[in-house]
N, C-alpha and C positions, 0 to 999 in steps of 0.2 A: 837634254829635253826634260828629264824627270825633275832636275833642279829648278828649271824654269816653271814647271807646273806647280811645284811646291811653293815657290815664291809667290806665284799668282794666288794660290789658295790662301797663303798666309796673309797676303794683302787684302783679300776679300774678307777674311775673318776679322782683321783689324778694323776695316771699314764698318762691318756689322756691329762689332762691340762698341765702336765710337758712336754709331747711330743710336744704339740702345741707351747708352749713358746720356747722350745728348737729349733724347726724348724725356728721360726721367728728370734731368735737370730743368728742362723747359717747363715741365708740368709743375714742379715744385715752385719755381719762380713766378710763373705766370698765373697760377690759380688764385683768383680773387676770393676774399672771404665774403661769401654771400649767404643768404638764409639757407640755401640748399646744401652748401658744403662748409658750414661754419665750424665743423669739428675737425677739418683738415689742419694739421700742424699744431693741434692743441690736445690736451688730455680730455678723454671722454668723461663727462660728468656722470656721477652715480645718480640713478633715478630717485625721485622723491619717495617712491614706494619702498625702496631699500632703506632709506633713512627712517621712514615711519616704522618699519618693522623692527629696527634697532632701538627705537625710542623707548625710554624707561619712564613710566608714570607711577608716582607714589602718592597715595592719599593717606594722610595721617589722621587717625581718629583718637582724640585725647579725652580721657575721663579720669576723675579722681573721686573715688567713693568716699574716702575719708575726708572730713572737713577740718582736720587739724591744720593749723597755720603752717607748722613745720613740714607736714606731709605735702601740702600744696606747693610750698617753696621748693622742696626737693624735686617734686614732679616738674615744676617750671624749669629748674636747672637742667634736668635730664632732657626735657624737650628742646631746650636751646642747644644742648650738646649734639643731639641727633640731627636737628635741622642744619646746623653748621657743618656737620660731617658729610652731608650729601654733596655730590659734585654739582657744579653750576649748570651742566647741561641736562640734568634730570628735571623732569616736570613734576613739581611739588605742589601739593594742596593740603588743606587742613580743615577738619570739622571738629567742633566742640559744642556741647550744649551746656550753657551756664550763664553767668551774669558778668557784665562789665564792672569795672571798679566803681565803687560808690553807688551801685544800683542793686535793687532787690529783685528786679524782674529777670526771668530767665529767657534766653533766646537760643535758637540755632544759629551759630556763627560759623562762617567758613571763609577760606581763602581759595579761590578757584585754581585749578591746575595751571601752572605756568613755569617758565624758566626764570632764573635770576630774581626770584621773589622772596628770598630768605628774610629780608628786613620786614616785609609785610607779615610773614608768619611769626616772626619773633615779637613784633608789636602786639599781635593778637594774643600770643601766649603770655606776654607781660601784663596785659590788661584784663584778661578773662579769668574767671574762677569757675571751673566745672562744678556742676551741682551734684549733690548726693544722689539724686534720683535721675541720673543720666540715662536717657533712652538709647542705649548702645545699639540695639538692633536697628532702630530707625536711622541712626547715623551711619551704620555700616551699609544699609541698603542704599541710602542716598549717595554715599561715597562710591558704591558699586555702580550706580546709575551714571555718575559723571565719568567713571573709568570706562564703562562699556562703550562710550562714544568715541574713545581714543584708539589710535593704532599703536602697536608696539606691545611691550611687556607691561602688565598691569599688576600693581601691588597695593595692598592696604596694610598699614602698620598701626595696630591697635596698641596704644600706650595706656595701661590701666594699672591701678594699684590694688586690684583684687577681685573678689567674687561679687556677683550681683544676683538678682532674683530672676534673671532671664535665661537660665542655663539651657533649657530645652529649645527655646526659640532661637538662641544664638547658634546652637549646633546646626539647626536647619538653615539659618541664614548663611552661615559660612560655607555649608555644603552647596547652597544655591550659588554663592559667589564663585566657588571652585568650578561649578558647571559652566560658568560664564568666562572661564579662563582667567579669573582674578585670584591671585594668591594672597592669603591673609597671614601676616606675621604678628607676633604678640611680644611686647616688651612689658614685663611686670616691674613696676616701681614700688618702693616702700617695703614693708615687711613681707617676707615670703613664708607662708606656712604650707605644709605638705598637701593639704586639701586643695587650696587655691592653685598651687603649682601643678598638681596632677590634672586639674580641670582645664587650666589655661593651656597647658602643654598639649592636651588632647584636642583642643580647639584648633591650635596651630597645625597639628598633624592632619586634621580633617580639611583644613584650608590649603594643604600642600605648601605650608609655610614653615617658618622657624619660630621657636620659642626662646626668649632671652630673659634671664633674671636681671635685676638691676645691676648687679656686679659685672654683667656681660655687656653693658651698654656700649662700650667701645668697639664691640664686635658686630653691632647691628648692621651698620652700613656696609662694611667689607664682606659680611656673610650673605646679605641679600643679593641674589643674582641679578645685577642690573645690566649686564652686557649680553 
């Protein structure tokens, strides 16, 4: 009698298990891909807000105080190196105040933030000559304005060959940018003297950024926290 009861119980358990597996199989096969259940059977997509938070935005501000042809050439070569080093998925932009080739008039020139626009930046660097009286503060402020509209991490890279007459205003400007969660990094090209180096290094520290000498140009992109 007990054996018969055990067999009946085993039979019922077998039927129950079969029914459960049958229902699961039926659901997998028969569920159509509709707007309501479009995620069934496929990977869930990461939200756009997540991607926007991970986005890296870099605005380069380029100036050359010296007007020696050799210094401008070296600065151009450094700019080309830096631009090419940035990954393709980074949003890059550029601002410079100067003149185009074969022109004596000075302009604010820029390349808006975008991905995969390195060729456009390189063409501007090739054609533009930064002026001696570059309004660095204005370029930094306008770079900050374009960055403040973006989501993700925000950086300014100031590429400069030395000191200028805007020390006090630059300090306040970079502090203002920091308060807007915009980090300011500085790459000094050309000759480095102790006075200029100390001043530019202090600006980078105020901006929660990094300072690089020209000899450290290969370290600029790997050191800036893009991720």
